[in-house]
SELUMNU-938566 format. One record per residue (C-alpha): residue number from 1; residue in one letter; x negated, y, z negated. Coordinates in Angstrom, 2 decimals. Layout:
% residues N
(tilum NUM A (X Y Z));
...
This chain:
% residues 330
(tilum 1 M (-103.44 101.52 -113.22));
(tilum 2 T (-106.99 100.35 -112.64));
(tilum 3 E (-109.29 101.69 -110.22));
(tilum 4 W (-109.61 98.67 -108.19));
(tilum 5 T (-106.38 98.94 -107.20));
(tilum 6 R (-107.07 101.45 -104.83));
(tilum 7 L (-108.98 98.89 -102.88));
(tilum 8 P (-106.93 96.99 -100.01));
(tilum 9 D (-105.08 94.08 -100.73));
(tilum 10 L (-107.22 91.23 -99.02));
(tilum 11 A (-104.28 88.65 -99.09));
(tilum 12 S (-101.54 90.98 -97.68));
(tilum 13 R (-99.59 89.66 -94.88));
(tilum 14 A (-100.11 93.01 -93.33));
(tilum 15 V (-103.59 92.47 -92.79));
(tilum 16 G (-102.97 88.34 -91.78));
(tilum 17 G (-103.17 86.43 -95.09));
(tilum 18 G (-101.08 83.74 -94.86));
(tilum 19 V (-99.91 81.36 -98.02));
(tilum 20 V (-101.19 78.03 -96.22));
(tilum 21 W (-99.88 75.56 -98.97));
(tilum 22 A (-97.88 75.17 -102.07));
(tilum 23 N (-96.89 72.02 -103.89));
(tilum 24 D (-93.26 73.07 -104.45));
(tilum 25 E (-90.93 76.09 -103.50));
(tilum 26 L (-87.91 74.56 -103.86));
(tilum 27 F (-86.23 77.83 -105.28));
(tilum 28 A (-87.72 80.56 -103.00));
(tilum 29 E (-90.41 80.55 -100.31));
(tilum 30 R (-94.07 80.75 -100.83));
(tilum 31 E (-94.86 83.36 -98.25));
(tilum 32 N (-92.72 85.90 -100.31));
(tilum 33 L (-95.91 85.93 -102.66));
(tilum 34 I (-98.18 88.30 -100.22));
(tilum 35 K (-95.47 90.54 -98.75));
(tilum 36 P (-96.77 94.10 -98.58));
(tilum 37 A (-93.43 95.55 -99.74));
(tilum 38 E (-92.56 95.62 -103.49));
(tilum 39 P (-90.23 92.98 -104.53));
(tilum 40 V (-86.44 93.41 -104.74));
(tilum 41 Y (-83.60 92.01 -106.37));
(tilum 42 Q (-79.73 91.88 -105.28));
(tilum 43 T (-77.32 90.29 -107.96));
(tilum 44 Y (-75.06 87.65 -107.07));
(tilum 45 T (-76.53 86.76 -103.82));
(tilum 46 F (-76.51 82.80 -104.13));
(tilum 47 G (-77.83 80.52 -101.15));
(tilum 48 H (-77.44 76.84 -101.41));
(tilum 49 K (-80.01 76.63 -103.79));
(tilum 50 G (-79.32 78.95 -106.33));
(tilum 51 Q (-80.05 82.86 -106.81));
(tilum 52 V (-81.94 84.24 -103.84));
(tilum 53 Y (-85.25 85.80 -105.41));
(tilum 54 D (-87.69 87.65 -103.51));
(tilum 55 G (-90.79 85.67 -104.82));
(tilum 56 W (-92.10 82.20 -105.07));
(tilum 57 E (-90.34 79.80 -107.00));
(tilum 58 T (-90.46 76.06 -108.20));
(tilum 59 R (-88.19 73.74 -109.57));
(tilum 60 R (-87.77 73.09 -113.44));
(tilum 61 R (-90.69 70.68 -114.16));
(tilum 62 R (-89.49 67.33 -115.92));
(tilum 63 T (-92.99 65.81 -115.97));
(tilum 64 P (-96.58 67.36 -117.24));
(tilum 65 G (-98.28 69.00 -114.33));
(tilum 66 V (-98.58 72.51 -112.81));
(tilum 67 D (-97.67 74.21 -109.79));
(tilum 68 Q (-99.99 75.71 -107.27));
(tilum 69 A (-100.25 77.76 -104.32));
(tilum 70 V (-103.37 78.29 -101.94));
(tilum 71 I (-103.82 81.68 -99.97));
(tilum 72 R (-105.87 82.16 -97.02));
(tilum 73 L (-107.18 85.83 -97.26));
(tilum 74 G (-106.34 88.10 -94.35));
(tilum 75 M (-109.84 89.93 -94.96));
(tilum 76 P (-112.16 87.76 -96.88));
(tilum 77 G (-114.30 89.77 -99.34));
(tilum 78 V (-115.47 90.32 -102.74));
(tilum 79 V (-112.40 90.47 -105.14));
(tilum 80 R (-112.21 93.19 -107.93));
(tilum 81 G (-109.02 92.65 -109.14));
(tilum 82 I (-105.73 90.53 -109.04));
(tilum 83 V (-102.27 91.23 -109.71));
(tilum 84 V (-99.80 88.64 -110.78));
(tilum 85 D (-96.28 90.34 -110.42));
(tilum 86 T (-93.24 88.58 -111.97));
(tilum 87 A (-91.03 91.19 -111.03));
(tilum 88 F (-87.01 90.04 -111.59));
(tilum 89 F (-88.10 86.65 -112.96));
(tilum 90 K (-87.10 86.94 -116.60));
(tilum 91 G (-85.74 83.49 -117.78));
(tilum 92 N (-87.49 81.81 -114.97));
(tilum 93 Y (-91.07 83.08 -115.25));
(tilum 94 P (-94.17 80.81 -115.94));
(tilum 95 P (-95.82 81.42 -119.36));
(tilum 96 F (-99.35 81.20 -118.08));
(tilum 97 C (-101.54 81.57 -114.85));
(tilum 98 W (-104.94 81.28 -113.53));
(tilum 99 V (-106.56 82.03 -110.23));
(tilum 100 E (-109.51 80.56 -108.34));
(tilum 101 G (-111.32 81.48 -105.47));
(tilum 102 A (-113.31 79.52 -102.72));
(tilum 103 Q (-115.69 80.11 -99.78));
(tilum 104 A (-114.58 78.02 -97.00));
(tilum 105 D (-116.16 78.16 -93.53));
(tilum 106 G (-113.86 77.64 -90.43));
(tilum 107 Y (-110.24 76.92 -90.75));
(tilum 108 P (-109.77 74.15 -93.23));
(tilum 109 S (-106.68 72.87 -94.25));
(tilum 110 A (-105.74 73.52 -98.03));
(tilum 111 D (-106.83 69.81 -99.04));
(tilum 112 E (-109.97 70.20 -97.25));
(tilum 113 I (-111.24 73.28 -99.36));
(tilum 114 T (-113.62 72.52 -102.11));
(tilum 115 G (-115.86 74.46 -104.55));
(tilum 116 W (-113.08 76.38 -106.25));
(tilum 117 F (-114.70 78.83 -109.12));
(tilum 118 P (-112.76 80.86 -111.54));
(tilum 119 L (-111.50 84.34 -110.69));
(tilum 120 V (-109.06 84.67 -113.51));
(tilum 121 E (-109.07 82.55 -116.65));
(tilum 122 R (-105.91 80.89 -118.05));
(tilum 123 S (-103.84 83.83 -118.87));
(tilum 124 A (-100.60 84.50 -120.49));
(tilum 125 L (-97.48 86.14 -118.69));
(tilum 126 K (-94.43 88.00 -119.70));
(tilum 127 G (-91.16 87.99 -117.30));
(tilum 128 D (-90.32 91.03 -114.99));
(tilum 129 E (-93.99 92.84 -115.42));
(tilum 130 K (-97.23 93.35 -113.29));
(tilum 131 H (-100.26 91.69 -114.90));
(tilum 132 F (-103.44 93.09 -113.93));
(tilum 133 F (-106.64 90.96 -114.20));
(tilum 134 D (-110.19 92.44 -113.46));
(tilum 135 V (-112.23 89.96 -111.37));
(tilum 136 R (-116.33 89.87 -112.47));
(tilum 137 D (-117.43 87.41 -109.84));
(tilum 138 G (-119.36 88.70 -107.14));
(tilum 139 R (-119.09 86.12 -104.74));
(tilum 140 R (-117.36 86.70 -101.06));
(tilum 141 V (-114.07 84.93 -101.11));
(tilum 142 T (-112.12 83.21 -98.18));
(tilum 143 H (-109.12 81.79 -100.19));
(tilum 144 V (-107.66 82.07 -103.54));
(tilum 145 R (-105.50 79.28 -105.40));
(tilum 146 L (-102.82 80.59 -107.84));
(tilum 147 T (-101.66 77.83 -110.46));
(tilum 148 I (-98.58 78.58 -112.64));
(tilum 149 D (-98.14 76.53 -115.80));
(tilum 150 P (-95.89 74.89 -115.86));
(tilum 151 D (-93.58 75.97 -113.40));
(tilum 152 G (-91.11 79.40 -112.52));
(tilum 153 G (-91.47 82.18 -110.23));
(tilum 154 V (-94.09 84.88 -109.24));
(tilum 155 A (-92.66 87.64 -107.08));
(tilum 156 R (-96.12 88.80 -105.63));
(tilum 157 L (-99.87 88.19 -105.70));
(tilum 158 R (-102.33 90.92 -105.03));
(tilum 159 V (-105.98 90.31 -104.08));
(tilum 160 H (-107.76 93.60 -103.96));
(tilum 161 G (-111.33 93.89 -103.03));
(tilum 162 E (-113.90 94.85 -100.65));
(tilum 163 P (-113.48 93.28 -96.91));
(tilum 164 L (-116.95 91.89 -96.02));
(tilum 165 A (-117.12 90.29 -92.37));
(tilum 166 D (-118.69 87.23 -91.50));
(tilum 167 P (-121.44 88.68 -89.36));
(tilum 168 R (-121.50 85.75 -86.87));
(tilum 169 L (-118.26 87.10 -85.52));
(tilum 170 L (-119.58 90.72 -85.30));
(tilum 171 V (-120.23 90.46 -81.47));
(tilum 172 P (-120.41 93.46 -79.21));
(tilum 173 G (-117.79 93.93 -76.21));
(tilum 174 I (-114.00 94.44 -75.60));
(tilum 175 D (-111.18 92.02 -74.97));
(tilum 176 L (-111.15 91.35 -71.45));
(tilum 177 A (-108.02 89.59 -71.58));
(tilum 178 A (-106.28 92.56 -73.07));
(tilum 179 L (-103.25 93.43 -70.90));
(tilum 180 E (-103.77 97.19 -71.74));
(tilum 181 N (-107.11 96.69 -69.81));
(tilum 182 G (-105.78 95.13 -67.06));
(tilum 183 A (-106.25 91.36 -67.62));
(tilum 184 V (-103.19 89.69 -65.66));
(tilum 185 V (-101.46 86.33 -66.26));
(tilum 186 T (-101.88 84.23 -63.07));
(tilum 187 G (-99.91 81.22 -64.31));
(tilum 188 C (-97.92 79.48 -66.97));
(tilum 189 S (-96.53 76.03 -67.59));
(tilum 190 N (-93.55 77.11 -69.57));
(tilum 191 M (-92.12 80.42 -71.07));
(tilum 192 F (-88.80 79.14 -72.51));
(tilum 193 Y (-88.69 81.21 -75.63));
(tilum 194 S (-90.82 84.06 -74.61));
(tilum 195 S (-93.25 85.59 -71.99));
(tilum 196 P (-97.11 84.82 -71.94));
(tilum 197 N (-97.69 88.60 -71.39));
(tilum 198 N (-96.83 88.64 -75.05));
(tilum 199 L (-100.25 86.53 -75.49));
(tilum 200 I (-102.50 89.81 -74.31));
(tilum 201 A (-100.31 92.35 -75.40));
(tilum 202 P (-101.74 95.23 -77.70));
(tilum 203 G (-101.93 94.76 -81.73));
(tilum 204 Q (-100.99 92.27 -83.97));
(tilum 205 A (-98.02 90.26 -83.59));
(tilum 206 T (-95.40 91.14 -86.53));
(tilum 207 V (-93.04 88.50 -86.07));
(tilum 208 M (-93.02 85.00 -84.33));
(tilum 209 G (-91.02 86.50 -81.24));
(tilum 210 E (-93.74 88.53 -80.10));
(tilum 211 G (-95.79 85.62 -79.15));
(tilum 212 W (-95.65 83.01 -76.42));
(tilum 213 E (-93.88 80.18 -77.23));
(tilum 214 T (-92.88 76.91 -75.10));
(tilum 215 A (-89.95 74.15 -75.34));
(tilum 216 R (-90.89 71.10 -77.09));
(tilum 217 R (-92.36 68.38 -74.91));
(tilum 218 R (-90.95 64.97 -74.49));
(tilum 219 D (-93.49 63.58 -72.02));
(tilum 220 D (-97.68 63.45 -72.36));
(tilum 221 G (-98.41 66.47 -70.83));
(tilum 222 N (-99.49 69.94 -72.29));
(tilum 223 D (-99.06 73.52 -71.87));
(tilum 224 W (-101.18 76.37 -70.42));
(tilum 225 V (-101.47 79.82 -69.37));
(tilum 226 S (-104.19 81.11 -66.99));
(tilum 227 L (-105.51 84.56 -66.66));
(tilum 228 R (-107.41 86.91 -64.53));
(tilum 229 L (-109.67 88.91 -66.85));
(tilum 230 A (-109.61 92.79 -66.70));
(tilum 231 A (-113.31 92.59 -64.87));
(tilum 232 P (-116.00 90.14 -64.38));
(tilum 233 G (-117.52 89.69 -67.99));
(tilum 234 V (-119.88 87.87 -70.43));
(tilum 235 V (-117.86 86.32 -72.91));
(tilum 236 R (-119.04 85.78 -76.25));
(tilum 237 L (-115.95 85.33 -78.62));
(tilum 238 V (-112.54 83.66 -78.42));
(tilum 239 E (-109.52 84.19 -80.63));
(tilum 240 L (-106.60 82.16 -81.10));
(tilum 241 D (-104.22 83.48 -83.24));
(tilum 242 T (-101.09 81.44 -84.36));
(tilum 243 S (-99.72 83.78 -86.84));
(tilum 244 H (-96.13 83.24 -87.57));
(tilum 245 F (-96.10 79.92 -86.07));
(tilum 246 K (-95.96 77.74 -88.93));
(tilum 247 G (-93.86 74.54 -88.04));
(tilum 248 N (-94.57 75.02 -84.15));
(tilum 249 A (-98.00 76.06 -83.98));
(tilum 250 P (-100.06 73.87 -81.49));
(tilum 251 G (-101.95 71.10 -83.17));
(tilum 252 W (-105.01 71.58 -80.63));
(tilum 253 A (-106.39 74.28 -78.06));
(tilum 254 S (-109.14 74.33 -75.43));
(tilum 255 V (-110.26 77.46 -73.74));
(tilum 256 S (-111.73 76.94 -70.03));
(tilum 257 A (-113.44 79.63 -67.69));
(tilum 258 C (-114.18 80.37 -64.26));
(tilum 259 D (-116.25 82.50 -62.16));
(tilum 260 E (-114.57 83.19 -58.83));
(tilum 261 R (-117.42 85.09 -57.61));
(tilum 262 A (-119.53 81.84 -57.49));
(tilum 263 D (-116.88 79.15 -57.49));
(tilum 264 P (-112.97 79.68 -57.32));
(tilum 265 G (-112.65 75.94 -58.37));
(tilum 266 A (-115.60 75.14 -60.61));
(tilum 267 W (-113.65 75.50 -64.11));
(tilum 268 F (-115.90 74.79 -67.15));
(tilum 269 D (-115.19 74.54 -70.89));
(tilum 270 L (-115.54 77.70 -72.58));
(tilum 271 L (-114.28 76.23 -76.07));
(tilum 272 P (-113.69 72.36 -76.10));
(tilum 273 R (-110.34 71.06 -77.55));
(tilum 274 T (-110.26 72.32 -81.44));
(tilum 275 R (-107.85 71.73 -83.90));
(tilum 276 L (-106.20 74.45 -85.14));
(tilum 277 Q (-104.09 75.81 -88.24));
(tilum 278 P (-100.74 77.24 -88.22));
(tilum 279 D (-99.98 80.80 -89.05));
(tilum 280 T (-103.87 81.60 -88.73));
(tilum 281 R (-105.92 84.03 -86.66));
(tilum 282 H (-108.94 81.87 -85.53));
(tilum 283 R (-112.27 83.55 -84.34));
(tilum 284 F (-114.91 81.11 -82.14));
(tilum 285 V (-118.19 82.37 -81.22));
(tilum 286 V (-119.02 80.78 -77.71));
(tilum 287 Q (-122.25 80.35 -75.71));
(tilum 288 E (-122.56 83.65 -73.44));
(tilum 289 T (-121.09 83.20 -70.05));
(tilum 290 E (-119.97 85.10 -66.95));
(tilum 291 A (-116.06 84.53 -66.12));
(tilum 292 T (-113.59 86.40 -64.11));
(tilum 293 A (-110.82 83.76 -65.28));
(tilum 294 V (-109.70 81.87 -68.16));
(tilum 295 R (-107.13 79.39 -68.93));
(tilum 296 L (-105.76 78.61 -72.14));
(tilum 297 D (-104.31 74.97 -72.85));
(tilum 298 I (-102.18 74.03 -75.84));
(tilum 299 Y (-101.83 70.56 -77.07));
(tilum 300 P (-99.03 69.53 -76.89));
(tilum 301 D (-96.93 72.43 -77.01));
(tilum 302 G (-95.55 75.18 -79.28));
(tilum 303 G (-96.44 78.98 -80.02));
(tilum 304 M (-99.39 81.14 -79.95));
(tilum 305 A (-99.10 84.80 -81.18));
(tilum 306 R (-102.35 86.31 -79.43));
(tilum 307 L (-105.33 85.21 -77.31));
(tilum 308 R (-108.45 87.52 -76.98));
(tilum 309 I (-111.43 87.00 -74.94));
(tilum 310 V (-114.19 89.30 -76.32));
(tilum 311 G (-117.04 90.21 -74.11));
(tilum 312 T (-118.81 92.93 -72.22));
(tilum 313 P (-118.24 93.49 -68.38));
(tilum 314 T (-120.95 92.74 -65.96));
(tilum 315 S (-122.42 95.54 -64.09));
(tilum 316 D (-120.25 94.66 -61.07));
(tilum 317 G (-117.23 94.21 -63.07));
(tilum 318 L (-117.83 97.97 -64.07));
(tilum 319 V (-118.25 99.09 -60.72));
(tilum 320 H (-114.67 97.25 -59.75));
(tilum 321 L (-113.05 99.02 -62.90));
(tilum 322 R (-114.45 102.24 -62.07));
(tilum 323 G (-113.50 101.78 -58.38));
(tilum 324 V (-109.72 100.96 -59.31));
(tilum 325 W (-109.64 104.05 -61.40));
(tilum 326 A (-111.23 106.58 -58.83));
(tilum 327 K (-108.62 105.19 -56.39));
(tilum 328 T (-105.67 105.66 -58.36));
(tilum 329 T (-106.71 109.04 -60.04));
(tilum 330 N (-107.08 110.93 -56.74));
């Protein structure tokens, strides 16, 4: 065991990591690579594609080539070590692998990521074993790409390192849209699968059912949710989290705002229509704006795990909060 294994796993699903792409996952799903729990095995558990494995497994290649998976780190940072675990893959593990890293700004799809650099050189693997690789590169990493040569199965990929936040996203404030802070859903176009209150619930969603999801639209419209903020405030950052929504995330979203103290009907763009990625926590710094209400529009439909509106209450917003608190605690 090396010292860097004490560092957090930057790729873990528990911290918001996601496997955004794999060229093949016929036998076992790519998402298994970053499950926080240790892999398990049950004998004679066969599905329609064969033995069920707790890992990522590709089909047997009949042509030259390699298989790859791209992982978006839940916490970007400086990688100090990588574990490639082939647990329970004995006759079907890959003989070799290598790992690359990339620094990507924003929320690109896998084919838009460029500038890959080596973290782990091409290395031999054994079956049913954890392989520990020191990483010497000191650059910040947002995505890693695991390549297995030529095919086979890997149970887990651990990317241990030191988290390093983007300072542009370190804005002061609280979540003005948080249910626990007093925000209220005032309208919603559709709540077929789940309540829009889930959008502003505390903590991160752990499964798809803890978010808000609409029915599939068969017209030219779009779905939306409107909120009254916990208090009038200056908005600085918007978070749109599609975690767990993979084949049913919205393609785009926009956020508009209104300061009802000035003009209740004067809605303006807080975040213009923006492309979203599935299963991704998106964070956008916006121009500082006073608002009392916001509206989230998703295009055309789908699911969203969480909506966060980060900012600071205005002076009259604080007066309002203190007044409500005083009336209900006497």
